[in-house]
N, C-alpha and C positions, 0 to 999 in steps of 0.2 A: 691255586698256587703257581699258575702260569708255567706248568711243566712242559718241557719240550717234547713234541710228538710230531708225527708226519704232517698234520694239519698246520701246526705252527711253523715247521720247517718250510712248507710250501708257501705260506703267507709271507714269511720273512724274505724268502727268495724273490718273490714278486714285488714286495713293498718298496724296497730301496731303489730299484731302477725307476719305478713309477714316480716316486718322490723326486728323484734326481732330474726327471724331465719336466717338472713343474716350474715354469719361469717365474711364478709369483712367490715361490718359497725360497727364503734366504737362510733359514736355519731350521734344524729339526731337533725335537725333543723326544727321546725314547725313555719310556718308563713302564712299570708293571701295574696291572690292574689290582686293586685291593692292597693288602698289607705286604705283599711279596713281589720282588722284581721278577725272579724266576727261580723255581726250586730245582732246576736241572731236569734230567731225563725222566720221562714217564715210565715207571717201573713195569706197568702192564705192557706197554709197547716194547720195552726192552726185553721182556720175557718172550713176547711173541716173535721177536726177531732172532732169537737164539738159533733157530733152525731155518729161518727164512733169509738166505744169503742175498737173494735179489733185493729184498727190502732193505737189508743192511747197506748194500752197495749204493742204493739210491739215496739213503740217508747221508752217506759219505759225500756223494756228489752234491747234494743240497747244502751240506755244511761248508764245503769248499766254495760254492757259489755265494753263499751268504757272506762269508768273510771278504771275498773280493768285492762284493756289492757294497759292503760297509766302507771298506778302504777307498773305493772309487766313487762313493757318493759325493757329488760336487759340493753340497752344502755342509757346513759344520754340523756334526752330530753331538748333541749334548745328552748325556745319559743321566737320568735322575734315578738313582738307586734308592728306592723307597722302602726296601726290605731285603730279605735274603737274596743273594745272587750266587747261584751254585751251578757248577758244570758249565754247559754252554751259556747259561745266563751270565756267569762271571766273564766268559770270553767276550760275549757281545758288549758287556759294559766296558771292558778294558780296551776293546778295539775302537771305542768311541773317541771323539776328539777331546771332549771335556767331560769329566766324570765327577758329579757332585752326589755324595751319598749321605744318607741319614747316619749320624755318628754311631748309632748302635747296630746298623745293618751288618749282617755277616756276609763276607765275600769268601768263596772257597771254590777251588777246582777239585772235585772229589772223584775224578775219573779212576784214580788208582784204588780207591776204596771199593769200587765195584769191578775191579780186575781189568780195567781198561787203561790204555795210554791216552794222555790228554792231547790226542793227535789233531783234533778239529779246532786248533788255534791256540789252546792254552800253552803248549810247549813253545810256541812262537812269542806270544805277547807278554807273558810274565817275565821271562829273562830280558826281553827287549826293554821293559820299563824299569825293573828293579835289579837287573843283573843276575848272573847265574847262581851265585851263592845263596841269595835270599830266595830266588825262584825255586831252587831245588828243595828248600825246606818245605815250601807250601805245596809243590807239585808231587813230591815224593811221600808226603804224609796226608794230603788232603786237609791239612789244618786250616780252620777258618781264621779270618782276620776281620776285625771290626772296621767300620768306616773310618773311625777316628785313627786307628792304628795304620790303616791303609794310606790315609793322607799324610801321616807323619813320616812314612818311609817313601813317599812319592809314588805309590802305586796308583793313586787316584788324584784328582785335582784338589778337591776340597771335601771336608765333612762338616755338616752343620746339624744342629738339633732338629728333630722331626718337624717342629712347628715353624722352622725357618726354611725348610727345604724348597717348598713351592716358590716362595718369593725370591730366593737366591737364584734358582734356575731361571725364573722368568726375567730377572734382572740381567743375567748374562746373555740370555737369548735376545732381549731387546737391544742390548748394547751391540751385539754382533749384527743384528738385522738392520741397524741404522747405518752401518758402515758400507763403503763401496763394495757391492757384491762381487764384481769381477776380481778385485784385489783379494778379498777374503777367500773366495773359492780357489784361486791360484796359489795363495799362501798355503792353504790346507793341502793342495795337491803337491806342492813342493816339499812340505814336511813329511808327507806320507810316502814319498818316493822310497825312502829307506825301508819303511815297513812293507811296502809292496815287494821290494826286492827280496826281503826275508821270506815272504810268502812264496814267491816264485822259486826260491832255492830249497825251501824246506817242506812245504805243505804236502806234496805228493808222498814223500817218505813218511811224514808224520801220520798221514791217513792210512798208509800201508801198515805202519806199526800198530796203529789202533785196530785195524782189521785183524792182524795177527793175534792181538790180545783178545779180540772178540771171539776168536775160535778156541780160546783156552778153556780148560776145565775149571780153572779158578773163577773166570768171569761167569760161567754158567752157575757155579756154586754161589757166588755173591748175589746174583739176581734171584735165584731160587730161595736162598736164605732170607733175603730181604722180603720177598713176597710171602714167605711162610712165617715171618716174624721169629726167626731163630738166629743163633750165632753161626756165621759161616765157618766151615772147616776147609782151609786152603791146603793144597798139596804141592804147589809150585809147578803145576802142569797146565 
């Protein structure tokens, strides 16, 4: 399910700078293995971190680094959303430069459903793309949106049937790769200046709010209930 865990965090943090230094790479495609793009946080890891605050803070540092590494990646990043993109998975997809999804893929930021603030990028990127009114609906409810619906409201670039996904992404990648690389990279950098400024002004506060929510009793209840396969009972604390 490509759930996010410490190993994935560390690999993602390393991967984008390494790719960025490759002089022979002019475009990057990001996708998920199997039928899912990313199912969000690993519930076992989330439970282990409930009382391991050092581990939690390291995860927040890694999340911050990943976001900046994606935004600062010189090459255009095409995200091929081949299945569900949840939590940090949806954030990674939406921070990409071009997002092509399977029309039935579900995209959702479900931080709030497990008692967390979408502080590791979600609260930055959703309103940046679709405006505050629509973003609040999805971030305050964790409501999923299909690839088709996401394309219709401008959250992603395109949605296509599953059988057309690989070919469409390859077509876009080949088009970009054939263009003058310096101009392409500097155009991406120019467009991303606004997004990077948003990160600079918001991300520290957002990660702080997520950490505050991590310490809440409701987050603990949400994780334990999910692991125990029962309905959570929230107290607002």
